[in-house]
Backbone as a ProteinNet text record, in pm:
[ID]
protein_1_A
[PRIMARY]
MKKPEITPGITIEELIDHFPEANAFLIKRGLPCIICGEPVWGTLAELARDKKFTEDEIAQLTADLKAHLSV
[TERTIARY]
5081.3	5086.2	5153	5262	5390.8	5343.3	5370.5	5294	5415.6	5298.5	5374.8	5424.3	5503.6	5616.4	5522.4	5494.2	5455.2	5578.7	5531.2	5549.3	5451.9	5389.9	5301.2	5247.5	5280.6	5235.7	5117.2	5053	5012.7	4915	4772	4649.6	4637.2	4509.2	4482.2	4456.4	4314.7	4265.5	4392.2	4426.1	4594.9	4637.4	4629.8	4781.8	4696	4549.3	4493.3	4432.5	4466.7	4397.7	4538.2	4651.6	4821.2	4808.7	4811.6	4869.7	4726.8	4659.2	4524.9	4581.9	4664.5	4779.4	4790	4789.5	4823.1	4737.3	4558.6	4457.1	4482.9	4482.9	4507.4	4630	4732.4	4883	4793.2	4697.5	4610.8	4570.7	4449	4354.4	4486.6	4536.9	4588	4667.5	4695.9	4773.6	4630.4	4525.2	4437.9	4395.6	4425.8	4440.7	4287.2	4205.3	4062.2	4076.2	4001	4101.9	3920.9	3955.3	3828.6	3737.2	3818.7	3778.6	3712.5	3694.8	3642.3	3502.8	3531	3372	3373.3	3519	3486.8	3581.4	3507	3580.4	3673.5	3818.7	3923.3	3941.4	3949	3974.2	4131.4	4211	4352.5	4474.9	4559.6	4672.2	4703.9	4834.8	4847	4889.4	4990.3	5018.2	4905.6	4780.9	4683.1	4592.7	4586.4	4523.7	4552.4	4722.6	4790.8	4773.9	4744.7	4767.8	4630.8	4503	4378.8	4364	4426.4	4485.7	4618.5	4622.7	4757.3	4887.9	4967.7	5070.5	5141.5	5250.7	5340.9	5466.6	5494.7	5521.3	5600.3	5769.6	5827.2	5735.4	5652.6	5568.2	5495.2	5509	5453.2	5526.7	5661.4	5743	5806.9	5800.5	5852.7	5691.3	5574.3	5515.5	5484.9	5590.4	5568	5687	5729.1	5906.1	5825.5	5744.8	5717.7	5621.3	5524.6	5416.9	5547.1	5696	5745.2	5754.7	5819.8	5864.7	5814	5619.3	5573.8	5526.9	5605.2	5476.4	5626.1	5727.9	5855.6	5862.5	5874.5	5889.4	5989.6
3521	3639.8	3565.9	3645.7	3615	3556.9	3442	3405.2	3500.8	3491.4	3585.1	3478.5	3550.5	3569.2	3520	3375.9	3318.2	3351.9	3497.5	3529.9	3531.9	3547.1	3541.4	3649	3753.7	3824.1	3884.6	3732.8	3693	3681.4	3761.4	3704.1	3572.9	3529.1	3401.6	3340.6	3513.3	3447.6	3506.4	3580.3	3555.2	3409.3	3358.2	3205.3	3097.6	3078.5	2982.9	3041.9	3116.9	3194.3	3142	3144.4	3094.6	3017.5	2917.6	2812.2	2679.3	2655.4	2562.2	2478.9	2414.8	2316.1	2339.3	2464.1	2555.7	2498.6	2479	2458.8	2356.4	2207.8	2053.9	2114.6	2197.3	2216.5	2264.8	2360.4	2454.6	2393.5	2271.7	2221.3	2109.7	2093.6	1915.7	2024.2	2136.9	2186.3	2334.6	2264	2342.3	2473.3	2451.6	2657.2	2648.6	2632.1	2684.7	2751	2716	2788.1	2873.9	2916.4	2989.8	2861.3	2715.5	2593.7	2563.3	2526.5	2399.9	2491.9	2624.9	2648.7	2740.4	2760.9	2925.7	3007.9	3040.1	3174.7	3253.6	3264.4	3360.5	3500.3	3586.3	3687.9	3729.4	3829.9	3899.8	3767.6	3786.7	3723.9	3646.4	3538.1	3407.4	3424.1	3519.7	3566.7	3590.2	3600.1	3698.1	3567.2	3441.8	3335.2	3227.1	3215.4	3132.9	3233.6	3337.1	3410.2	3365	3367.8	3332.8	3252.4	3162.4	2954.5	3001.4	3077	3069.6	3050.1	3076.6	3055.3	3175.6	3114.2	3239.2	3225	3367.8	3448.1	3343.5	3244.7	3160.6	3024.9	3039.2	2913.2	2946.9	3068.7	3106.8	3076.6	3147.3	3203.6	2990.3	2922.5	2795	2726	2767.6	2735.2	2800.6	2911.3	2950.8	2928.8	2903	2797	2663.1	2643.9	2394.8	2441.3	2552.3	2558.6	2593.4	2663	2682	2604.5	2485.3	2364.7	2258.8	2300.8	2176.3	2240.9	2357.4	2413.1	2358.1	2386.6	2365.4	2548.9	2637.6	2807.2	2834
-20986.6	-20809.6	-20766.4	-20691.1	-20564.1	-20463.3	-20398	-20242.6	-20178.6	-20011.7	-19959.1	-19932.8	-19836.3	-19686.3	-19591.2	-19528.2	-19397.1	-19271.1	-19230.4	-19124.1	-18939.3	-18875.1	-18811.5	-18793.7	-18869.3	-18859.8	-19026	-19119.2	-19260.8	-19182.7	-19256.3	-19262.5	-19225.5	-19157.3	-19152.9	-19300.6	-19359.8	-19528.6	-19623.4	-19593.1	-19693.6	-19653.7	-19591.9	-19550.8	-19638.3	-19601	-19669.8	-19812.8	-19826.6	-19958.8	-20084.1	-19987.6	-20141.5	-20117.4	-19963.8	-19903.9	-19845	-19885.8	-19901.6	-19783.7	-19788	-19725.8	-19594	-19589.3	-19415.1	-19305.2	-19380.8	-19332.5	-19242.9	-19304	-19182.2	-19141.7	-19153.8	-18982.1	-18908.9	-18935.2	-18819	-18734.3	-18824.1	-18780.2	-18663.2	-18671.3	-18593.5	-18499.8	-18476.4	-18368.3	-18307.9	-18347.5	-18291.8	-18265.6	-18398.9	-18419	-18600.8	-18494	-18616	-18723	-18816.8	-18993.3	-19066.1	-19183.1	-19206.4	-19283.5	-19351	-19368.8	-19319	-19215.2	-19121.3	-19046.1	-19124.9	-19043.7	-18937	-18893.7	-18758	-18817.6	-18855	-18971.5	-18829.7	-18927.7	-18795.9	-18858.1	-18830	-18912.6	-18809.5	-18908.4	-18833.1	-18845.1	-18756.3	-18831.8	-18755.1	-18756	-18698.3	-18601.2	-18548.9	-18421.3	-18312.8	-18387.2	-18342.3	-18297.7	-18385	-18281.5	-18240.2	-18271.6	-18177.1	-17982.5	-18004.6	-17867.5	-17828.1	-17914.4	-17867.2	-17773.2	-17880.9	-17833.4	-17681.6	-17663.6	-17518.9	-17567.3	-17706.9	-17751.2	-17685	-17616.3	-17573	-17767.6	-17707.9	-17789.2	-17896.3	-17762.4	-17869.8	-17859.7	-17830.8	-17903.8	-18059	-18083.1	-18232.4	-18330.5	-18256.5	-18356.3	-18374.9	-18321.5	-18323.4	-18449.7	-18434.3	-18510.9	-18625.9	-18663.9	-18769.4	-18884.6	-18840.2	-18811.4	-18912.9	-18823.6	-18874	-18949.7	-18964.2	-19098.1	-19224.1	-19222.3	-19369.3	-19348.8	-19253.2	-19316.5	-19392	-19375.9	-19368.1	-19475.3	-19508.2	-19640.7	-19742.8	-19732	-19845.8	-19816.8	-19695.8	-19801.2	-19804.3
[MASK]
+++++++++++++++++++++++++++++++++++++++++++++++++++++++++++++++++++++++

């Protein structure tokens, strides 16, 4: 199965399903995740906005995540 593209619109569930190593990346940035016991549904952008990230910070977060995962 082809892995999805990582964009601000990727759902957290899909992100963790396809890239479980993203869990540690999200935790280090203060973003809760499915695995750490606080279930989160919605997109990466929605999660970041809930934590008061700006649109520029969301774009940077997405780019950093892609670099971290080498995708």
